[in-house]
N, C-alpha and C positions, 0 to 999 in steps of 0.2 A: 309628670311621671318619669322616674328614672329610666334610662335606657336599659333594656334588657329585663326589666321586671316582668314577673309572670302575669300580673293582672294590672290593667291600667287604673284601677281604682285604689291601689294600695302601694305604699312605698317599699314594703318588704313582706316576706312570708309571715313574720311574727305578727304584724298588724292585721294581715288577712286572716290568720288563724284566730286571733282574738275577736275580730269582727264576727267570724262564723260562730264562735262559741257563744258570744253575747246574743246573737240572733237566735241560735238554737235553743238557748235556755230562757228566752223571753226577758233579757236584761238590756234592752235597747235604750232604756232611760239613761244609761251611763253616758251616752253621747249628748243628751240634753243637758246633763249636769256638767260635763267636762267642757262643752262649748269649744272655744279655740285653744284650750290648754292641752289638748291631746298631744302627746309626744310619741315618737316611735317606741316600739317595744322589742325586747329580745325574743328570738325564736326559742320557744320552750319545749320543743319536740324531743330533745335529747334526754337520755337517762341522766339522773342526778343522784348522787349518794345521799342517803338519809342517815348515815352513821352518827352524825352530830346530834340527831334528834333522840336517839335511844337513851343516853344517860339523863337527858333533861326530862324526857317523858317519864322515865322511871322514878325520878325524884318527885314529879308532880303526882304520881299515883301512890306514893307512900302515904301512910296515915289511914285513918278510918272515917274521915268526914264524908258527907254525902256529895260534896262539890269539889272538883279538882280544878286547879288553875295552872295556866302555862303562860309565861312571859317570853316573847320572842322579838327579834328585830325583823324588820321588813325591808326588802329592797324593791324600789320602783314606785313608792308612793309619791304623788305629786299634786293631787288636787282632791276636792271634796267628792268627786265622782269615784275615786278609788275607795274612799271610806264607804260610800254607799254600796259599791259592788261587793266588798267583803262582808258588810253587814247583811246584805240580801242573801248571799250564799250561806251565811251562818244561820239566818232565820229559816231557811228552807230545810234545815237538818233537825231531826228530833233529838232531844236530850241536851241541847245547848242552854246554858243559863245566862251568860252575858258575854258580849264582845266589846272591847274598848280599843279603838284604833287612834293612835296619836300621829297624824301625818307630819306635824312639825318636827318630831324626833325620829319618825320612822320606826315606831314600836307598836306592838300589839299585845293585848292580854285577852286570853280566851278562857272562859270558865264553863264547865259542863257537869252534868249529873253523872256520877260514877256508874259505869256499866251501861249507860244509855246513849253514849255519844262516841264517835270514832274520830279523835283529833287528827290522826294520820290522813284519813280520807278527806277531811275538811281542808287541811293544809295542801294536799295534793290537788284538790279541786281549785283552790285559789291560785296555785302556781301555774295551772294551765293557762291563765290569763297573762302570764309574763312576769308575775311577781316572784320573789324568792324569800324564803324564811331562813333564819339562822339564830344562833345563840344570842341571848340578850347581852350585848357588849357596848352598845352605843351609850354615851354619857347622857344623863338627863339634864345636864346644865352645860351650856356652851356660851361662847362670847356674845353672840347676837342676842340671845335670850336675856342675859344680864343687862346688856346695853338697852334693850327694848324696855325692860322694867324701869331702869333709870330714866329713860327718855319719857315714858308715860308720866312718871311722877313729876319730873322737871317741867314738862309742858303744862301740866295742870297747875302747878304752883306759879309758873310764869304768867299764865293767862290771868290769874287773880291779881298779881302785882301790876300787870298792865291796866287792869280795870281801875285799881286804886290810883294809878298814875294819871289817868284821865282827869280825875277830880282836881289834882294839883295843877295840871295844865290849863284847866278852865277857870281857875281862880280860888281854889281852896287855900285859905290863908291861916297863919298862926292865931289870928284873932278868934277863929272858931275852934277853941281849945280842945274840946272833947273829941269831936270828929276828926280834927287835924291830928291829935295825938294817937287816936285809934288807928287811923289809916297809916300813919307813919310807922307805928310799932308793928302792925300786921305786915307791912311791906318789908320791914327790916328782918323780921323773923322768917318770913317766907323766902326772902332772898338768901338768907343764911342757909336755909335748907337746900335751896337750889345750888349754892356754892358747894356744900358738903356732898350732896347726892350726885348732881350733874357734873361737878368739877372734878370729882375724885379720879376718873380715868385719866384726865390730863395731868393732875398733880402726880399721880403714881408714875406715869410715863416720863414726865419731866424729871422727877427725882431719880429714876433708874438711869436715864440718859446722862444726867450729871455725874452719877456715880461711875459711869463707864467713860466719862470724859468726852461725851458726844453732845453736840448742840442739835437738839431735835425740835421740830416744829411745835411740839406740845409745850415747849418752854415759854415762848411768848404768850401762848394761849393761857397757860397756868398763871404767869406773872400778871397778865392783863386782868384775869378774873379776880385775883387777890388784890391788886392795886385799886381796881375800880370799886370793888366792894369796900375796901378800907376807906378810900376817899369818900365814897357815898355815905358810909356809916358816920364818918366824921361830920359831913355836912348835915346829915339828918339829926344827929345829936346836938348840933349847933342851931337847930331850928330853921335851916335854910332849904327845906323840902327834900324830895327823894333823889335829886341829882340824877345819877346814871343807873338807878336800880332797875328800871324797866328795860333799858338797853342791855344791861348785864344779863338779865334773865333771858332775853331774846337771843343774845349772843351764845350763851351757854347751851341753850336748847338747839340752836342751829348746828353748833359744833358736834353735839351728840347725834343729831340726825346724820351728819356726814360719817361719823365713826360707825354708826349702826349699819349704814348702807354698805360700808366696806366689808363688813363681816357677814351680812345676812345671806347673800346668795351663795357665798362660798360654803357657809354652814349647811345651807339647803342642798347643795350639790353633793357635799360629803355625806350627808345623811341619806341621800338617795341610795347609796350602796350599803351593803353589809359591812360591818367592821372587820378588818383583816386580822385574823388571829395568828398569822404566820404559821410556823411549824406546830405550835400548840393548838392551833385551830383545825388541824387536820387529824381526823379520827380514823382509826382502822379497827376492824373486828378481829379479835384474837381469841383463840380457843384456850380456855382455862378449865381443864377437866371436861366435864359435861356441859359447861356453860360457854356461851359466846359473849364476850365482853367488849364494848367499844372503849378503846384506850387512845391516849394521845400519841401521835407519831414518835416523839422523842423517847417514849418508853419501850419501843420495839427493840428486841434483842435477837441476835443470831440464834436460829433454832426455833423461834416462835412459830407456832402454826397459825396462819392467818386465813381469813376468808374474805375474798373481794366480791362484794355484791355488785350488780350492775351499776355503773357510774362511780364505783369506789376507786380511790387512788392507791396504788401500791407504793409505799414510801421508801422501800429498800429493795435491792436486788433480791429476787426470790426464785425458788424452784417451783414450777407449776406441778401440782399433783394430779391434775387432769387438764385436758385440752381446753383451750378457751380463746376468745377474741380480745385483743388488747389494742388500744390506741396509744401511740407514743408521740402524737403531734405536739403535746405540751412540752416535751423535752427535746425531740429531734426535729420537729417541724414536718415530719412525714405525714401526709394527709391520710394515707391508706391504713386501714385496720390490719394488724398482723395476726395471723392464726398461729398460736404457739401450742405445740403438742405437749403432752404430759412428759415431765422429766426435763424440759428445756427451761432456760433462764428467762424470767420476766424482768425487764430492766426497771430500776427505780424511776418513778414518775409516770409509769404507764397507768392508763385507766381501763377498767373492765368495760369493754365496748359490747359485750355479749348480752344475752337475755337471762343468764343464770349465774349463780354465785360460783366462784372458782376457789378451790382450796390451794394454799401455797405454804411453803416453808421459807422463812427469812434466812438469807445467806449471811447477812451482816447486821451489826448494830446500826441504829439510825445515824449515830454520829459519824460512821464510816461511809454513809450514803452520800452521793453527790448533791442531794437536795438541800441540806442545811445551808451551804454557801449561797445557793440561789434563792433561798427563802428568807434570808436575813433581812430585817427591817432597817432601812437607812433613814437618817434624819432628813426632813423636808429640805429640798434644795432651794436656794435663792440665788438669783443671778448677781454676780459681783458687779457687772456693768450697770444693771438697774439700781442696785443699792448705792453705788458710787454717785449716780446722777442725783437721786433724791437726797442723799447725805450732803452733797455739795450745795444743792438748792436750799436745803434746810439751814445749813450754816450761813449762807449768804443772807437769807431772809431774816434769821434770828439776829445776826450781828447788825444788820441794817436797822431793824425795828428798835432794838435796844439802844443803838447809838443815837437814832433820831429822838427817841424818848428821853435819853439823857441830855441831848442837846436842848430839847424844849424845856426840861427842868432847869438846866443851867442858865438859859437865856432869861426865863421869867422869874427865877427865884429872887434875884436882887431887887426886882421891882415889887413883887407881891408873892410871898411863899404859897398862900392858898391858891392864888391864880396859877402858880406854877404846877401845883398838884392837879388842878383841873385840866390844864393843857396836856400834861403827861398822861392822865387817864384818858382824855379824848384821843390822843395819838394811839394808845394801845387798843382802844375800842374800834376806831374807824379803820385801822390798818389790820384788822383781823384777817387771817388767811382764809377768807371765805371760798376763794377759788379752789384752793387745795383741800380745805376742810369740808366743803359741801359739794361744789360743782363737779370736781374730778371724781369723787366717790359715786356721785349720781351718774356720771358718764359711764363708769365701769359697770354700774348696776344695769343701765339700759342696754349696754353692749352684751353683757352676759345673759340677760333675760332673752334677748333676741336669739342668741346662740342656743339657749336651752330649747327654744321652739324648733330650731333646725336640727336638734339631736346632738349638740356639742356641749358638754358639761365641764366647766372649769373647776379644778380642784386646788390650784396653786395661785396664790394671790398676785404674783407678778407675771403670770403667763402671758397676758395680753400685751405686756410691755416687751416680752421676748419675741413674740411671733413676727413683728416687723423685721427682725434681724435674720430670720430663717432664710437660708439660701440652698440648703441640701435637705431633701426629704428622703428618709431611709425607711423603707417598708419591709416588714417581714412578709412572707408569702402566704402560707397556710393560715386561714382564719382571719387574715388581715386584708389582703387584696383578693383572696379567694374566700369562699364561704365554707370550706371544709367539706363540701358536697361534690359529687360527681354528676356529670350529665353525658348523655350519648352524643357522640360527634355527628352521627346520622341515624335516622330512624327507619331508613328504607329496609334494613334487614329484618326488623320486627314486622313492618307492614306486609312484607312479602311472605311471611310465615303462614302456614295453614292454621286454622282455628285450634286444631288439636295440639299442635306444637306450641302455640301461644299460651294455651291453658296449662300445658306441662311446665313451660318456663315460668309462668306466674306462680304455680303451686310451689316450685322450688325457690324462686327469688323472694317470695313474700314470707318465707319461713326462715330467712337468714338476716342477720344484722350487718352483714358486710356492706361497705359503701356501694360496691358495684351491684350487689343484689337489691339494695334499696333503690338505686337509680333505675334498674330494669323493672322492678316491681311498680314504681310510680308510673312509668311510661306504659307498661302493659295494662295497668288499671285504667288509664285514660283511653286505651284502645278497646276496653270492654272485655278483657280476658276474664274467664270464669275461675272461681276458687273452689277447690274440692276439700272440704273440711276433713275427709277421711283419708286423704293422700298420705302416704308414709314416705317422708323425705329424710334421707341420711346426709349429714354434713360431715365431710372429711377435711379436717383442718389442713390448710395449705394447698388443698387440691380443688375442692368445689362441692357441688351438691348432686345427689343422685336420687332418681325416682324410678320405681318399677311399676308399670301400669299396663294392663292389657297385653301382657307378654312382651312388652318392649321396655328397654332400659334407656332412660333419658339422663343426660349429664349436662351440668352447667358449671364451667370452671376453667382451669388451666388448659391450654390447647393440647399439650402432650397427653394429659390424663383423659381429656374428653374424647380424643381421637382425631386430632388435627395437627400432626407434627409440623406441617408446613406453614401453619398460621403464624401471624405476628405474635411473638411471645407475650407482648403487652396486652393482647386482646383477650376477651372472654368468649369461649366457644360453647354453643349449644349443640349437642349431638343426640342422635337416636340410634341405638344398637351399634355404637362405635363409629358411626358415620356423621361427620360434621354437617349440620344443616344451616348454621348461621354463626357469624362472628361479630362481636360487638366491641367497639373501641370507645373508651370513655376519656373524658378530660375534666379537670377541676372547673367548677363553676366560679366564674369571676364575680366579684361584687357588681351590682347592677349598673353602676356608673363608673367603674374603675378606669376603663380606657378613656372615656370622655374627660374625666376629671384630671387624669395624669397628663393628657394632652394640654388641657387648659393651664395646668400648673407649669408645664414646660414653656408654654407661650409667655408666661409671666417671668421667665428667666430663672426658674428654679430647677435645680438638678435632682433628678429622681433616680434613686438606687433601689435595688431589690436584693435583700439579704435573707438567706434561708439555710436551715440545717438539712433540707431535703436534698435529694440527688441532683447533681449539676444539670443532668439532661432534663429533668422535670422543671427545674428553675429556668433553664434556657427557653423551654417551650412556653412557659407562662410569660416570660419577658418578651418573647416575640409577639404574643397575642396582645400585650399591653404597650408595645412600641418602645420598650426600654432597650437602650443600647447594650450590646453583648458585654462590653467591658464594665458596665455598671450593674451587672447581675452576677451575684456570687452565691454558689451553693455549697453544700457539705460543710457548713460552718458550725463548729462547736460553740457553746455559749461563750467560752473564753475568746475564741477567734472572732466571733461576732462583736464582742465588746472591744477587742483590740482594734478592729477595723473602724468602729464608730469613733474610738479615741483618736485614731489617725486622721480621720476625715474632719473631726470637729474643730472648728475655729470660732466657737461661740455662735454657730449658725446652723445647727443640725436639729431636725425634728425626727424622732424615731417613733414608728407605730408598730406595736407588736402585740401578741396575744398569749404567749406561753411563758412558762418559767424559764425556758431557754433564752428568753429575751431579757431576763431580769438584770443581768450584768450590763447589757447594752443600755438599759433604761438609765442606769446610774451615770453613764458616760456622756449621753446626749445632752444637748442644751435644754431640750424639752422632750417629753415622751408621753404617749397616750396609748389607749387600747380600746378596741371594740368588744373585748371579751370580759364583760362585767360578771359573767357567771362562773368565772374561774377564780380559784384562790390566789392570793398574794399579789398578782400583777395589777389589779385595779388599785390596790392600796399604795402602790409605788408610782402610779401614773399621775401626770400633771393634769390630764383631762381624759374623759372617756366618751365614746360615741354610742349612740343608739340607732337602730335601723340597719339596713343592708347596704347603704351607700357610704362613700367617703367625701361627698360634696361638702359636709360641714367643715372639713379641714380648710378648703379654699374659702368658704364663707368666713371662717375665723381669721385667717390671714388677712383677707381684705378688710374686715371690720377692725382688726387691730391697727392697720395702717391709718384708717380713718380716725380711730380713737386717738392715735398719736398726734394727728393734726389738730384735733379738737383740744387736746391737752395743751399743746403749744399756744393755741389761740387764747385759751383760758388764762394761761400764765401771763401772756402779753396784756390782756385786758386787766388782770389783777395788778400788774405793775403800773399801768396807766392810771387806774383808779387810786392806788395807794399814793402815787406821786401827788395827785390833786388833793387827796385827803390830808397829806402831810403839810402841804402849803397852807391849807385852810386852818389846820389845827395849830401850827406854829404861829400863825398870825393872830391867834386867839379868837377866831370867829366861830369855832365849833362849840355851841352850847349844848346842854343836855337834851333840849327839845330837838335841836337839829340832828344830834347824834341818834336820837330815838327814831327819827324819820329816815335819815340817810343810810344807816347801817342795814336795817331790814330791806329797804328799797334796793340797795346795791346787791344784797344777797338774792332777792327775788329776780332782779335783772340778770344776774349772772346765771341763775338757774334756767331762766327762759332762754338765754343765749345757748346754754348747753343743750336743752331740748331741741331748739331749732337746728343746731349744728349736727345732731345725730338723727334728724328726721330723714326719712327715705324709705325705700322699699324694704319691707321685712324679708328675711330669708324665706325662701320657698318652703312651705310647710306641707309636705305631701300627705301627712297624716290627717290633715283636715278633710281630705277626700273621703275618709271613713265616715265622718260626720255627714258629709254631703250625700254619700251613698245611702245612708239610712234615711235621711230626711227627704 
């Protein structure tokens, strides 16, 4: 159980909320289906804009057919239990025709009878369980799917060729003409199909690398496939059996397995999130005469009349036509909601944090807003150090293999040209880069699978190669080390209140969306405060809440307004008839394991920084609670200043964790960057990894596992070198026959795979979410 968590059975409030919803609606079978694959979920309690849905739904409702259809992307799908849950929620609603969920791609298609089904209500119902819907942008074809199709065909063909090969090894001779010719021709044609279908990714990669003047590991693989097939074809046409056809098919299949493993989990992690649409993916409601139309943010112009519904983003500086509550943490890092009265400016990047829509007038065109620079999409980063290492290894390996193959050809050619071709083919077969082509991808697959269970999702291919080099951890404050929620420093003030005062405070706090109000409301509800549905509460932006009841006036808000001039200006005061009766001080809620994990990271020799756009005093207070040195905590940083500081600190050893668009520029400067804010636009699309749950322990798990992975990779390379040296000696001596190659090559591959599995065995990352399953069972 993470330290500080509210309930010992759950890792975070998101998981607890989902468990409660499942139990409340009789959907407990979800845990039976999910088993151990349950991962942490995001807290879905906040308001979320649905402006993106309006134009899509309008298009679906066009036409006159009896059935409407809607195609959407889904965020958060990870197992069959997710599909079952959505299907069960859909089945319980009347008017639905069909629901098709594709967990492999993270897509959903819902069809319903016109006028008998509410798609908005269905989507909102599903989103309560931590999923998110968005426009259909995910591609239906990706690298791992194409490779999987090739792998399936290649494996099926290879198995047939191996069966035919058994006949030759046990004595099928040319004298048995009909069956001998049939088996030979079938093997030749099937092997040709394997070369064309399974070998194509390696041929393409080798050709592209040669065009760029680079020696890639796919070059000896491609040459080996072609040379072995050509030599085997020559031998078969000469009536001398199948030669290396079975080995060639096995080799090609194994290489495809490695290539597929490299892509599979990355594609899966990327599909977990919604596709980032950048600025074009942000929609805003604009008044056009008597109509309210959802338009893309880049189309907003100065003077446009906008309407920001709860959860909507304001894409440009705008004047508020009515008072409202706005959150600017995405831009400034300030955790508190700001009350903005009518006529005041609402900054670009603010979210409507209230419970009603607010009318605004745009001050500028979108192009003049500060958002475009922060929203721009950058090309995926790749570490130059990582690339240099693998490029150097590739060059050495390719040159060595080709030189040895040329040596074998040159030594044997004068004595026996056909024997020379056999020796060369054997060299290219038995020196295949199995460690790099199969075992290393498997090692990455195992590592990333373990991290997924811990709530750490990798999105960048070389991230696990970069993490061992990390020496500086740079954390944003709000939403990253804190949860963006407040908590009372002490509850004695509430406990000492008379029941009448507690009820009055609850009536006021429960009707406001301000963070302090939500904090007080939750605590008062736990104490049993009573709610009066007929109470008339007035909220005065920037001041507080007022309730008149039984001849008394109750106020909850700023000290000077409530009637306590001498109180701490940072506190919230409850007063009755102008006399203060209680004062409450709040502080930001830290992530459940933040202090413990930062201490552990410092003990490992890592330097921990706190960077924020929030006020320096607030940053210093949080730094003190987390044990971060004062000189390593910087506040009041603009996005540009934060990026400049990251640039100054980075020596190829920084990891940045942030959650807002104000962190976007810093993301681009750090060696690697991640986010826990998967429900925000833009930032997840730029991140190298993302976290689920309310803890940061997965970061330490990832760094530790990356160090172990680096050791495993080094051992695999050492084993591969030793094996290849032995294989070269045997082949050059002419002792490597087709039968021996057919046995040695698969055995060596299996052996190195078993070595990989044994090297990465150990305790799995602690999976707190499994306690949800245990809690139900």
